Structure formats: C-alpha cells, structure tokens
C-alpha positions in Angstrom: 161.8 181.7 93.5 163.4 181.1 97.0 160.1 181.7 99.0 158.3 179.2 96.6 160.8 176.5 97.4 160.5 177.0 100.9 156.8 176.7 100.8 156.9 173.6 98.9 159.5 172.1 101.4 156.9 172.9 104.1 154.1 171.3 102.3 156.2 167.9 101.6 157.7 167.9 105.0 154.1 167.9 106.5 153.8 165.0 109.0 150.3 164.3 108.4 150.7 164.1 104.8 153.7 161.8 105.5 151.6 159.5 107.7 148.7 159.3 105.4 151.0 158.3 102.3 152.8 155.6 104.6 149.4 154.3 105.9 148.2 154.0 102.2 151.3 152.3 101.4 150.9 149.8 104.1 147.4 149.1 103.2 148.1 148.5 99.7 150.9 146.0 100.5 148.5 144.1 103.0 145.9 144.0 100.3 148.5 142.5 97.8 149.7 140.0 100.4 146.2 138.8 101.2 145.3 138.4 97.6 148.8 136.4 97.2 147.6 134.2 100.0 144.2 133.6 98.8 145.8 132.5 95.5 148.0 130.1 97.1 145.2 128.6 99.3 143.0 128.2 96.5 142.2 124.2 96.1 143.4 122.6 93.2 140.7 121.0 91.0 140.1 117.2 92.3 137.5 114.6 91.7 134.9 113.5 94.3 132.5 110.5 94.4 128.8 110.5 95.7 127.2 106.8 95.7 123.6 106.3 95.7 122.6 104.4 97.8 125.3 105.3 100.0 125.9 102.5 102.4 124.2 99.3 101.4 122.5 97.5 98.5 119.9 95.0 99.7 118.5 92.1 97.7 115.6 89.9 98.7 115.3 86.3 99.1 116.0 84.1 96.1 116.0 80.4 95.7 119.6 79.0 95.5 121.1 78.7 92.0 118.8 81.2 90.3 118.6 85.1 89.9 115.1 85.6 90.7 112.6 84.1 88.1 112.3 84.6 84.2 114.1 87.9 84.4 117.1 88.5 86.8 116.5 90.8 89.9 118.7 93.7 89.2 119.8 96.5 91.7 121.6 99.5 90.6 124.2 101.5 92.3 124.9 105.0 90.9 128.2 106.8 91.0 128.6 110.7 90.3 131.7 112.7 90.1 130.9 115.8 92.1 134.5 117.0 92.0 136.0 119.7 89.7 138.3 117.3 87.9 137.8 114.2 86.1 137.7 110.9 87.9 140.1 108.1 86.8 138.4 104.8 87.6 140.9 102.3 87.6 138.8 99.2 89.0 135.2 98.1 89.8 135.1 94.9 91.7 132.5 92.7 93.6 132.6 90.1 96.0 130.3 87.2 97.2 127.5 85.7 95.3 126.9 88.7 93.0 127.9 89.7 89.5 128.1 93.3 88.1 127.9 95.2 84.8 128.5 98.9 84.4 128.7 101.6 82.0 131.5 103.6 83.8 134.3 105.0 81.5 137.7 104.8 82.6 137.7 108.6 82.9 134.4 110.2 84.4 134.1 114.0 83.7 133.2 116.5 86.6 129.4 116.4 87.1 128.9 113.1 85.1 127.4 109.8 86.5 127.4 106.0 85.8 125.7 103.2 87.3 126.6 99.5 88.2 124.0 96.9 87.7 124.3 94.0 90.3 122.7 90.5 90.0 122.4 88.3 93.1 122.7 84.4 92.6 123.0 82.8 95.9 125.2 79.4 96.1 123.9 78.4 99.5 120.9 78.9 102.1 121.0 81.8 104.4 122.1 85.2 104.2 124.9 85.9 101.6 127.0 89.1 101.9 129.4 90.9 99.5 131.1 94.0 98.9 131.1 96.6 95.8 134.3 98.6 95.6 135.5 101.4 93.5 139.2 102.2 93.2 140.1 105.7 91.7 142.1 108.7 92.1 139.7 110.5 94.6 140.9 111.4 98.0 138.6 108.5 99.8 139.5 105.8 97.4 138.6 102.9 97.4 135.0 103.5 98.3 132.9 100.5 99.3 129.3 99.5 99.4 128.0 96.4 101.4 125.6 94.1 99.3 123.4 91.5 100.8 120.7 89.0 100.0 119.3 85.7 101.4 119.2 82.4 99.6 116.7 79.7 100.1 116.8 76.2 99.4 113.0 75.9 99.1 110.9 77.9 96.5 108.2 79.0 99.1 106.6 80.9 96.6 105.3 77.7 94.9 104.2 76.2 98.2 102.3 79.5 99.2 100.4 79.4 95.5 99.6 75.7 96.1 98.0 76.4 99.8 96.6 79.7 99.9 93.3 78.6 98.0 92.5 76.0 100.8 91.6 78.5 103.6 89.5 80.8 101.4 87.6 78.0 99.5 87.5 75.8 102.6 85.9 78.2 104.9 83.4 79.0 102.2 82.4 75.3 101.7 82.4 74.8 105.7 80.1 77.8 106.2 77.7 76.7 103.6 77.5 73.1 105.0 77.3 74.5 108.5 74.2 76.6 107.8 72.7 73.4 106.0 73.4 71.5 109.0 71.8 74.1 111.5 68.7 74.5 109.4 68.3 70.8 108.9 69.2 70.2 112.8 71.8 67.3 111.4 74.3 66.9 114.1 76.5 64.9 111.9 76.8 67.5 109.5 77.4 70.1 112.0 80.3 68.0 113.4 81.7 67.5 109.9 81.7 71.2 109.5 83.6 71.9 112.8 86.4 69.3 111.6 86.3 71.4 108.3 87.1 74.6 110.4 89.7 72.8 112.5 91.4 71.4 109.3 91.6 75.0 107.9 92.9 76.4 110.9 95.9 73.8 110.5 96.5 74.5 106.8 96.3 78.3 107.3 99.5 77.9 109.5 102.0 77.0 106.6 99.9 79.3 104.0 100.6 82.5 106.2 104.3 81.6 106.8 105.0 81.0 103.2 103.3 84.0 102.3 105.8 86.2 104.0 108.7 84.5 102.1 106.9 84.6 99.1 106.3 88.7 99.6 110.3 89.1 99.8 110.7 87.0 96.7 108.2 88.7 94.7 108.8 92.6 95.7 112.1 92.9 93.6 110.5 91.6 90.3 109.4 94.3 87.6 105.8 95.4 87.8 105.3 94.4 91.4 103.5 96.8 93.7 105.2 96.7 97.1 102.1 98.6 98.6 99.8 95.7 97.3 102.2 93.1 98.9 102.1 94.8 102.2 98.3 95.4 102.2 98.1 91.7 101.4 100.1 90.7 104.1 98.4 93.0 106.7 95.1 91.4 106.0 96.4 88.1 105.9 97.6 88.4 109.6 94.3 89.4 110.7 92.3 86.7 108.7 94.9 84.3 110.2 94.1 85.5 113.6 90.5 85.0 113.0 90.4 81.6 111.2 92.8 80.3 114.4 90.2 81.4 116.9 87.5 79.8 114.8 89.2 76.6 114.6 89.8 76.7 118.4 86.1 76.9 119.2 85.5 74.3 116.5 87.5 72.2 118.5 85.9 72.9 121.7 82.3 72.1 120.1 83.8 68.7 119.0 85.0 68.1 122.6 81.9 69.2 123.9 80.0 66.8 121.9 82.1 64.1 122.9 81.5 64.8 126.6 77.8 65.7 126.5 76.5 64.0 123.2 75.6 67.4 121.9 76.8 70.9 121.1 75.9 73.7 123.1 73.8 76.6 121.6 76.4 79.3 122.5 79.1 77.4 121.2 77.3 77.0 117.9 76.5 80.7 117.9 80.2 81.7 118.4 81.4 79.6 115.6 78.8 80.8 113.2 79.7 84.2 114.0 83.5 83.8 113.6 83.2 81.7 110.6 81.1 84.4 108.9 83.8 87.2 109.9 86.6 84.9 108.9 85.0 84.4 105.4 84.8 88.3 105.0 88.5 88.6 106.0 89.9 85.9 104.0 88.1 87.0 100.6 89.6 90.5 101.4 93.1 88.8 101.9 92.4 86.8 98.6 91.4 89.7 96.5 94.4 91.8 97.4 96.5 88.8 96.8 95.2 88.4 93.3 95.7 92.0 92.3 99.4 91.5 92.8 99.9 89.7 89.6 96.3 90.2 87.9 95.9 94.0 86.7 92.7 93.1 84.9 90.9 93.0 88.3 92.5 96.4 89.4 91.0 99.8 88.8 92.1 103.5 88.6 94.5 104.5 91.4 95.5 100.7 92.0 97.2 100.4 88.8 100.1 103.0 90.3 99.3 102.8 93.9 101.1 105.4 95.9 99.7 104.7 99.4 97.7 102.1 101.3 94.9 100.4 99.3 93.4 98.0 101.9 90.8 98.8 104.6 92.5 99.4 107.9 89.7 98.0 109.7 90.2 94.6 107.8 94.1 94.5 108.4 96.7 94.5 111.0 100.0 96.7 110.5 102.4 93.8 110.3 105.6 95.9 110.1 104.6 97.9 113.2 103.7 94.9 115.2 107.0 93.4 114.3 109.0 96.5 114.9 107.4 96.6 118.3 108.4 93.0 119.1 111.9 93.6 118.1 112.6 96.8 119.6 110.8 96.9 122.8 113.1 95.4 125.5 110.5 93.5 127.6 108.3 92.2 124.8 110.6 89.3 123.4 111.5 87.8 126.9 107.8 88.0 128.1 106.9 86.2 124.7 109.5 83.5 125.6 108.2 83.0 128.9 104.6 82.7 127.8 105.5 80.4 125.0 107.3 78.0 127.5 104.5 78.1 129.7 102.0 77.3 126.9 104.3 74.6 125.8 104.5 73.0 129.3 100.8 73.3 129.6 100.3 71.5 126.1 102.8 68.8 126.7 101.7 67.9 130.2 98.2 67.3 128.9 99.2 65.8 125.9 101.6 63.2 127.4 99.2 62.5 130.1 96.4 61.5 127.8 98.7 59.6 125.6 100.3 57.6 128.5 96.7 56.3 129.5 96.2 55.2 125.9 99.6 53.4 126.2 98.6 51.6 129.3 99.8 53.7 132.1 97.2 54.7 134.6 94.7 52.0 133.8 92.6 52.6 137.0 91.6 56.0 135.4 89.2 55.9 132.4 90.1 57.9 129.1 86.8 59.9 129.9 88.3 61.2 132.9 91.7 62.4 131.3 89.6 63.6 128.3 88.4 66.6 130.6 91.8 68.1 130.8 92.2 68.4 126.9 90.8 72.0 126.9 93.8 72.9 129.0 96.2 71.4 126.4 94.5 73.1 123.8 94.9 76.5 125.5 98.5 75.7 125.9 98.8 75.4 122.0 96.8 78.4 121.5 99.0 80.3 123.7 102.1 78.9 121.7 100.4 79.7 118.4 100.2 83.4 119.5 103.5 83.8 120.8 105.1 82.0 117.8 103.4 84.0 115.6 104.7 87.4 117.3 108.2 86.0 116.9 107.4 85.1 113.2 106.3 88.5 112.5 109.1 90.4 114.1 111.9 88.1 112.2 110.2 86.0 109.6 113.4 85.0 107.7 114.9 83.6 110.8 112.4 80.8 110.3 111.2 80.7 106.8 114.9 80.2 105.5 115.5 77.6 108.1 114.9 73.9 107.0 114.6 72.9 110.7 111.6 75.2 111.0 109.8 73.2 108.1 110.1 69.9 109.9 108.8 71.6 113.1 105.7 73.0 111.3 105.4 69.4 109.7 105.1 67.6 113.0 102.7 70.3 114.5 100.4 69.6 111.6 100.5 65.8 111.9 100.3 66.0 115.6 97.2 68.2 115.1 95.5 65.9 112.7 96.2 62.9 115.2 94.6 64.8 117.9 91.3 64.7 115.9 91.4 61.0 116.9 91.1 61.8 120.6 88.2 64.4 120.1 86.0 62.8 117.5 86.3 59.0 117.5 84.3 57.0 120.0 87.2 54.4 120.2 89.4 55.8 122.8 86.6 57.5 124.8 85.1 54.0 125.5 88.2 53.0 127.2 87.1 52.4 130.7 88.8 52.1 134.1 90.8 49.1 134.2 90.7 48.4 130.3 93.3 48.4 127.9 93.2 51.0 124.9 93.1 49.1 121.4 95.8 48.9 119.1 95.2 51.9 117.0 94.7 54.1 120.1 98.2 53.0 121.2 99.6 53.5 117.6 98.0 57.2 117.7 99.3 57.8 121.3 102.9 56.9 120.5 103.1 58.9 117.3 101.7 61.9 119.2 104.6 61.6 121.6 107.1 61.0 119.0 105.8 64.0 117.1 105.7 66.5 120.2 109.3 65.4 121.0 110.3 66.2 117.4 108.5 69.5 117.7 110.6 70.3 121.1 113.8 69.3 119.4 113.5 71.3 116.2 112.5 74.2 118.2 115.5 74.1 120.6 117.7 73.4 117.7 116.6 76.3 115.4 119.8 78.3 116.2 122.2 75.3 115.7 121.0 73.3 112.9 119.7 76.1 110.7 121.3 78.9 108.9 119.2 81.6 109.4 119.9 82.6 113.0 
C-alpha cells in the first residue's frame, strides 16, 4: 500500500508531465482568447452603395426648352445595395435643368437594386450641369453623381436635313452637265458646271457642320444606331474634303478662263476626275445617312450593328483625328499659326482687289490685280483646312455658339460675291485710269464689310458665345 502511493507520487510529480500539462493549458487559453478577439472584431452588418455609372451621367445636345423629340431622352442611374444590411434611403435630389423619377424604396434590402431615370430639359444655350445626390445610412453618404448636357438655341437637325441633299444632287447634276459640255465642246456649259461645283463647295460647309450637331442630338434617341452615326460622320468628312478640293479647282478653271479666254485641258481633266470621285463619296455618305432612320433599306447585320459598317477606304476616322488635334501639344498652336497665315494672305489679296474697285490705285488695271486672286484662294483653302481641324476636335464649341453661325453666313455671302470678281466681264474690263462701275463698287464694299465681319466673329467667339 505504501509502495503504491509512493509510485503514484513519483508519476504525478514528473517535471516533464507537469510541463506538458501547463503548455496544453496555455495553448487552450490562447486559442480561446483569439476566438474571443475574432468575435469582437467581426464587422457589424452594414449597407454599402454601388452606383452605375460611377462618376458622371452625360446627355447630348438638345434644343432649349425641349426634352429631345417626341419621346424624352432618358438616362438611368442604377443604385445597388452591395452591403450586408438594409439601406435606408432618406432622400434623392437632383439639381440643374434635370428632373428624375425613381423606383427606389425607403428601405433597400441587401443585394437589391433600384434605378433613377433622368430627363434633361435645358433652359439656356450652352453646357448645363447638375448633381444627383443620394442621402442614406451608408458610410459614405451622401453619394453624388455629376449630370451634364448641352442646350442649343437652334435645332440644327432641321437645318442639316434641309441642306444635306444639295451636295449629293448638285454634284450629280453638275457632273452630268459637265460631261455634256465636254462632249458638245460648249464652253458656256462647262463654265456653268464649274460654278455649280463652286456653289456645292460653299453649301457643303454648313451641311457638314450641322451634321455634327445632328449626330449628337440623334444618338440618344431610341432605335438609333451609334455605329451608323459614326460611320456616316466619318464618310462625310472625306466627302467634304474632296468636294472642297473640287470646288477649288473649279474656281481656278473660272479664273483661268477669265485670263486666257479658255480653260486649260489639264484643269478640266482634274476637275472631272475629282468630281467623279466626289460623287462616289457623297453617294456613300448619303446612303449611310439614310440608313440611320430607314430600316427598310438596311440588310442583315446592319439592323443590329456591333462594329463598323462603312468602308474604311471611303471614310476618315473623325474621332481619332479630333483626339489627335486635342491631345497632341504642338498641333493646336501649329494650326493657329497656319490659320492666321492663311487669313492674312486671304485678306491681303481681297482688300487689295476690292480697293482697286473702290477707286484706289487707279493707275493699275483690274486685270493686273486679278492675277493675284489665286493667292487669296490659297489663303482661304488654308483657313478651311485648319478651321475644320478645330471643328472636328471640338465641334460643340462652334455649333452651340450663335456667333459662329454669323461667321459662316458672312463667309457664304462673301464666297458668292467672289464669283462676281471671277466670272463677270464687268470688273475685268476696268483699265488703268478708269473708274469701276457702281455695281463693282457695291460688291467691293460689301466684300470688305463681310470679311471684317468674319474677323470680328472669329475673334469674339470666346466672348460673345457661351460654348467656349
């Protein structure tokens, strides 16, 4: 009995056994403490918001006082509770020229979502901004989304629809008559066709510019393909480029006839080739434009386009050209330099010719100053090219600015007046020492006034308009 008690005491008093037992107790206590800490640190259920889109909700261009045609243009903001607890929405507010309707309940369960539909009705011309705000019990409340759109005082869609047929039909008629004039060797008919080509070049300027605004107004309407809109604009840019080049050579042919009493064969050949190419490009542009609203002329994949439908060889990438002009540091100042050089060349020649008609420099015949007209046209061509680069880079700085409309109108009328200097015999017959007729003086005075107006409107674009 005593021996057994002695052995048991020895076993229980073993230092190693005691150490193991103590270590086990410490490990068990540590595990229990860690579990308690994890339980204490576990987050409480809380709501969280995810908004789609995340930062901004853009609208297009709409006429002041309207909501975008027969059906209002609606953009939606989706709110989702991505948290683990219900979201208590106390307020949804919207500022600016925007109104909203929503299907959001006062309590949005975890994992549920709702949407806010927004309508834009601009009250003034230019960029209009607003803020959509959600007030709730989420940690980052209130959440805000910027909303923006552009108001326009002129419905440029109507103007574009009115003008866009002229370049296509006018070029077809002009080329047909031009071929008849060539085959019949009728110089009068040939000159008439050159005037038609020149007129189409002038008309195409506002046609293309209003088309850019029309695109922005249409792309938010239901059933409109943004792919077709982009392809139409891309093809229109190349067609515009060729029709302006054709018009320039047509004017040169008229100038050449006035000086030499005949149009050079090379000039006629160049005009014919350019006009035929232009007809093809304009026809492609008109066809793409028609498909935007007329599904009956579309086929197969065009009804639900997911990629480009146009022919790359018959178009220019307007978006990439505009991005290049905007983002490349040296391009914009270079264009400005060339633009002012062209303007100086143009105005220097125009004013010199007009001053002769107004009675200055009577010792010089009009035929002498007539020789320098091509330099003025070269300056004008340089202005058209650089100006279109500006326009493609930031179209709504111009289409939403009423001063720009005046500038284009002055250019159009000045271009029509320039035909008098090139086509009519009356000014060309003014010899050294002679005074020009009253009509010549009237045209010259109006030309000076018109170009002064062009300069004034160009300089005042950032100050009198509201789009810069």
